[in-house]
C-alpha positions as CSV (number, residue, x, y, z in Angstrom):
1,M,15.9,80.1,70.4
2,I,15.8,82.5,67.4
3,Y,18.9,84.4,66.4
4,F,18.6,87.5,64.2
5,F,21.6,88.2,61.9
6,T,22.6,90.5,59.1
7,P,25.0,88.4,57.2
8,Y,28.1,90.2,55.8
9,D,31.3,89.0,54.4
10,F,34.2,91.3,53.4
11,D,34.9,89.2,50.4
12,K,31.2,89.4,49.4
13,R,30.9,85.5,49.7
14,M,27.4,85.4,51.1
15,Y,27.4,81.6,51.4
16,N,30.4,81.9,53.7
17,A,28.5,84.4,55.9
18,W,25.4,82.2,56.1
19,N,27.6,79.2,57.0
20,Q,29.5,81.1,59.6
21,Y,26.4,82.4,61.4
22,M,24.7,79.1,61.2
23,S,27.8,77.4,62.8
24,M,27.3,79.6,65.9
25,I,23.9,78.2,66.8
26,D,22.5,74.8,68.0
27,T,20.9,72.4,65.7
28,N,17.3,73.0,66.9
29,D,17.7,76.8,67.0
30,W,16.4,79.1,64.2
31,A,18.2,82.0,62.5
32,V,16.6,85.0,60.8
33,M,18.9,86.4,58.1
34,M,18.0,89.9,57.1
35,D,19.5,92.2,54.5
36,G,21.3,95.2,55.9
37,D,18.7,97.5,54.3
38,T,15.6,96.1,56.0
39,L,13.6,97.3,59.0
40,L,11.0,95.4,61.1
41,F,8.2,97.6,62.4
42,D,7.1,95.6,65.4
43,A,8.8,95.8,68.8
44,D,7.6,92.3,69.5
45,F,9.0,90.9,66.2
46,G,10.7,88.0,67.9
47,H,7.5,86.8,69.6
48,K,5.7,87.0,66.3
49,V,8.3,85.0,64.5
50,Q,8.3,82.4,67.3
51,G,4.5,82.2,66.9
52,Y,5.0,81.2,63.3
53,I,7.6,78.6,64.2
54,D,5.3,77.2,66.9
55,R,2.4,77.0,64.4
56,Y,4.4,75.7,61.4
57,P,7.4,73.8,62.8
58,D,7.8,71.7,59.7
59,T,8.7,74.8,57.6
60,G,12.0,74.6,55.8
61,L,12.1,78.4,55.2
62,F,10.0,81.3,56.3
63,T,10.0,84.7,54.5
64,A,8.1,87.9,54.9
65,W,6.5,90.6,52.7
66,A,8.6,93.5,51.7
67,S,7.9,97.1,50.6
68,R,10.3,96.6,47.7
69,S,11.6,93.5,46.1
70,G,13.2,92.2,42.9
71,T,10.3,89.8,42.7
72,S,6.9,91.4,42.7
73,Y,5.2,88.4,44.3
74,M,7.1,89.3,47.5
75,M,5.4,92.6,47.7
76,P,1.8,92.8,49.0
77,E,1.2,96.3,47.5
78,K,3.4,97.4,44.6
79,R,2.2,101.0,45.1
80,L,4.3,101.1,48.3
81,A,7.6,100.5,46.5
82,G,8.3,104.2,46.0
83,V,6.8,105.5,49.3
84,T,9.4,107.2,51.4
85,N,7.1,108.1,54.3
86,M,7.9,105.5,57.0
87,M,4.7,106.1,58.9
88,L,2.7,104.9,55.9
89,H,4.8,101.7,55.9
90,K,4.3,101.3,59.7
91,D,0.5,101.7,59.3
92,Y,0.5,99.2,56.5
93,A,2.5,96.7,58.6
94,E,-0.1,97.1,61.4
95,R,-3.0,96.5,58.9
96,L,-1.3,93.4,57.5
97,W,-0.9,92.0,61.0
98,K,-4.5,92.7,61.9
99,A,-5.8,91.2,58.6
100,H,-3.6,88.0,58.5
101,G,-2.0,87.4,61.9
102,Y,-0.3,84.1,61.7
103,G,-1.6,83.2,58.3
104,V,0.8,81.8,55.8
105,Q,1.1,81.3,52.0
106,E,3.1,78.5,50.6
107,M,5.7,79.5,48.1
108,N,6.6,77.0,45.4
109,K,9.3,79.2,43.8
110,K,12.4,81.0,44.7
111,V,12.2,83.8,47.3
112,I,14.4,86.8,47.8
113,G,16.5,87.2,50.9
114,H,15.4,90.4,52.5
115,F,14.1,88.2,55.4
116,L,14.8,84.5,55.6
117,C,14.2,82.3,58.7
118,M,15.5,78.8,58.9
119,Q,16.2,76.1,61.5
120,K,19.9,75.1,61.7
121,K,19.0,71.5,61.0
122,T,17.5,72.6,57.7
123,W,20.7,74.4,56.9
124,L,22.7,71.3,57.6
125,Q,20.4,69.3,55.3
126,I,20.8,71.7,52.3
127,R,24.3,73.3,53.0
128,T,26.2,71.1,50.6
129,D,23.7,71.7,47.8
130,V,23.8,75.5,48.5
131,A,27.6,75.4,48.4
132,K,27.5,73.8,45.0
133,R,24.8,76.1,43.7
134,T,26.7,79.2,44.8
135,E,30.3,78.2,44.1
136,N,30.7,81.0,41.6
137,H,28.4,83.5,43.3
138,K,29.3,86.2,45.6
139,I,26.2,88.2,46.9
140,F,24.0,88.1,43.9
141,S,21.4,85.2,43.9
142,V,22.7,83.3,46.9
143,D,19.4,83.9,48.6
144,C,17.5,82.5,45.6
145,E,19.8,79.4,45.5
146,I,19.1,78.8,49.2
147,S,15.3,78.8,48.6
148,R,15.8,76.6,45.5
149,A,17.8,74.1,47.7
150,V,15.0,74.1,50.3
151,L,12.4,73.3,47.6
152,A,14.7,70.6,46.1
153,A,15.0,69.0,49.5
154,G,11.2,68.7,49.5
155,L,10.7,71.2,52.3
156,K,8.1,74.0,52.5
157,I,8.7,77.7,52.1
158,R,6.1,79.8,53.8
159,L,5.4,83.5,53.5
160,M,4.4,85.0,56.9
161,K,1.4,87.0,55.7
162,G,1.3,89.1,58.9
163,I,4.9,90.3,58.8
164,Y,6.0,93.2,56.6
165,V,9.5,94.7,56.4
166,L,10.7,97.9,54.9
167,H,13.2,97.0,52.3
168,Y,15.2,100.0,51.1
169,Y,16.4,98.0,48.0
170,R,18.2,100.9,46.2
171,L,15.2,103.2,46.5
172,K,17.3,106.3,45.8
173,E,19.9,104.7,43.5
174,G,17.6,102.6,41.4
175,V,17.4,98.8,41.2
176,S,19.7,98.7,38.2
177,R,22.7,99.8,40.4
178,K,24.4,96.6,41.2
179,K,28.0,97.7,41.9
180,Q,27.8,96.4,45.5
181,L,26.8,93.0,44.4
182,R,29.9,92.3,42.4
């Protein structure tokens, strides 16, 4: 089973939100954690994510392309970062799926948390490390620390090349606005 969550904690303790959501699922289940400002374009998104899991079950963490990101290597087309026409993003998502389907790219560095998919047994394996890494963090960088913990555990991070999400990522406000992260 795959569960889709948008983690949120009123005290802005993102580790606590992750841990709470992961505690609700069974060990062999998977959870997708998505930022609150993301959008999937495919009505069959669950089937597509399951297809990746079926093809790459040894993955520690899956991630997806984003229209906007704090790390440029998470964006397939940087020119789309300022595009406000959703239909252009929808068309681009369809083109990516047609071009890459279930293709993946291994990531050997931190990834950003707009879309993270992990099996609970992986979470149980890295949870203590993530708790230590994020002890003094609230929202900012918890996703990066999760990905670093996955890599430190010797697990693979795979980018799902056929999945693209619209990530608002402070499009109107500007990425330097970080008031909500403190």
